[in-house]
C-alpha positions, -999 to 999 in steps of 0.1 A, spaced: -6 602 -598 24 595 -620 2 578 -646 -21 607 -647 8 632 -649 23 614 -678 -10 611 -697 -18 648 -691 16 657 -705 8 638 -737 -27 653 -740 -13 688 -735 17 684 -759 -6 671 -786 -32 697 -779 -60 671 -775 -94 687 -768 -110 682 -734 -112 646 -724 -138 631 -701 -127 608 -673 -156 587 -661 -151 578 -624 -164 554 -597 -159 572 -565 -160 540 -544 -125 534 -557 -113 566 -540 -121 553 -505 -88 548 -486 -70 557 -518 -52 590 -514 -32 585 -546 -65 581 -566 -79 613 -550 -48 633 -559 -47 619 -594 -83 631 -600 -74 666 -586 -46 667 -611 -70 657 -639 -95 685 -633 -68 711 -625 -54 705 -660 -88 714 -674 -101 679 -682 -136 668 -674 -153 642 -652 -185 622 -657 -206 596 -639 -196 559 -642 -217 550 -612 -204 548 -576 -194 511 -576 -191 503 -613 -225 486 -610 -236 462 -637 -272 471 -647 -278 436 -660 -273 422 -625 -292 448 -606 -326 465 -605 -332 499 -620 -338 513 -585 -304 500 -572 -287 514 -603 -303 548 -598 -291 548 -561 -256 539 -572 -256 566 -598 -268 592 -573 -242 581 -547 -214 590 -571 -226 626 -575 -211 643 -544 -176 636 -556 -185 649 -591 -198 681 -575 -166 685 -555 -145 680 -586 -165 703 -609 -180 736 -598 -202 735 -629 -231 711 -637 -213 697 -668 -206 663 -651 -242 651 -660 -229 625 -684 -232 587 -678 -210 561 -693 -226 527 -686 -203 502 -668 -195 473 -692 -215 492 -719 -245 473 -705 -277 494 -708 -301 468 -695 -307 431 -701 -344 439 -707 -360 467 -727 -381 476 -696 -349 481 -676 -333 501 -704 -363 524 -706 -366 529 -668 -330 541 -666 -333 563 -696 -364 579 -681 -344 585 -649 -315 601 -668 -339 624 -687 -355 635 -655 -322 642 -639 -307 661 -669 -282 634 -678 -268 627 -712 -255 593 -722 -219 591 -733 -224 564 -759 -193 546 -773 -187 536 -809 -150 526 -809 -139 501 -782 -113 474 -785 -109 467 -748 -77 487 -745 -75 479 -707 -63 444 -716 -28 457 -724 -24 477 -691 -16 449 -666 5 430 -692 26 461 -698 30 467 -660 43 431 -656 67 434 -685 80 467 -673 86 452 -639 107 424 -656 123 449 -680 114 426 -708 121 448 -738 111 423 -764 77 416 -748 70 453 -746 78 457 -783 53 429 -790 27 446 -768 31 479 -786 28 464 -821 0 441 -811 -20 469 -795 -16 492 -826 -26 463 -849 -57 454 -829 -67 491 -825 -63 497 -862 -84 467 -872 -112 476 -847 -112 513 -856 -117 503 -893 -143 477 -883 -163 502 -862 -163 528 -890 -175 501 -914 -203 493 -890 -213 530 -889 -216 529 -927 -237 497 -925 -260 512 -899 -263 548 -911 -252 546 -947 -222 568 -940 -194 574 -914 -203 594 -883 -186 612 -854 -171 586 -832 -165 583 -794 -134 563 -785 -133 545 -751 -99 543 -734 -89 533 -699 -63 551 -679 -36 527 -669 1 517 -669 4 515 -707 -15 547 -715 12 573 -717 36 549 -736 10 540 -763 -10 572 -765 13 592 -788 14 563 -813 -24 558 -810 -28 596 -818 -6 592 -848 -26 562 -859 -59 582 -857 -43 610 -878 -31 585 -904 -67 573 -907 -78 609 -914 -95 613 -880 -92 644 -859 -101 648 -823 -132 667 -810 -149 670 -776 -175 645 -764 -202 672 -769 -191 678 -805 -190 641 -813 -224 634 -799 -239 664 -817 -240 640 -847 -276 630 -854 -265 594 -851 -266 598 -813 -302 610 -812 -317 576 -820 -322 548 -796 -320 511 -805 -346 505 -777 -337 469 -772 -320 448 -745 -282 450 -746 -264 417 -752 -250 398 -722 -215 411 -727 -226 447 -733 -223 466 -766 -213 498 -782 -240 520 -798 -230 506 -832 -232 470 -820 -266 476 -805 -279 490 -838 -262 461 -858 -281 436 -836 -314 455 -839 -311 458 -877 -298 422 -879 -268 432 -899 -238 409 -904 -207 421 -885 -174 428 -903 -148 401 -898 -124 412 -871 -94 394 -856 -97 378 -822 -81 397 -794 -51 379 -778 -67 374 -744 -46 344 -734 -13 360 -745 -20 392 -727 -30 373 -696 2 351 -696 29 375 -709 57 384 -684 41 363 -656 
C-alpha cells in the first residue's frame, strides 16, 4: 500500500495522465495488502487492465489455456472498474505466441471479446532495479543507492533513444510510444527523475488510448514472437530483418549482487 500511495502522490503532483495498471489477480489471493493497494489505485482515478490471472506464458501454454486464464482474471477487473474500459491485454513477458498460429488464435479471441492489445514500444526491464533498491535501503547503503539511481537513468536514456531510433527504422519516423514500467520499491524514488528525463528528451505524456491511436499500432507483424518476448518495435525489426541499434548491456549481475 505504501508503494502505491507514494507513486500516486508523484503521478498527481506531476499531473500525469491516467495510467494503466495491468494486474494478475492470482497474486491477490491471501494478500490483503495487494487488494487494498489496488483499491487505492482505482480510487485515485487510475485504470486497470488484464495481464492474465496467473501471469501465464503463452509460449508455454495452449491458446485454450491462455484464454481461460485471461477470462479468470476478469471478475476482479469488473469489481475494480464499473465501466467496461478494462478490456486491454498486456501480454505477460511480451510473448504473443511462439508460433504464428498461436498468435492468430489469441488475436481472434481478443477481437471477439472486445479486447485491445496494450502493445509496448519502450521497455528496459525497469523491474531489475526494484529488488536491488529494496536490499540497499534495508542496509542503508547510500553509495549503492546513488549508483542504482545513476545507472537506472543511464540505461533508461539509452534504451529510450534506441527504441525511438527503431521506430524511425521501422516506420520512417518517430511514433507515439508506450512505456512499460513495473510498480515496485524503487518506483516512487526514481519516477520524478524519469519524468524529468522524458521531458528533457522532448517527450510528453498521454493516455494509452491516445498513444495507440497512432497508425503504427494498427498493423500486425503477424509472426511468432522471439523466445524472450519482444516489444512491438522489436517484432517489426525482426520481420523486416532490420539491424538493431547498438545498446549497452544491462547490468544483470551487478543488480543481482548489490547489497546482498
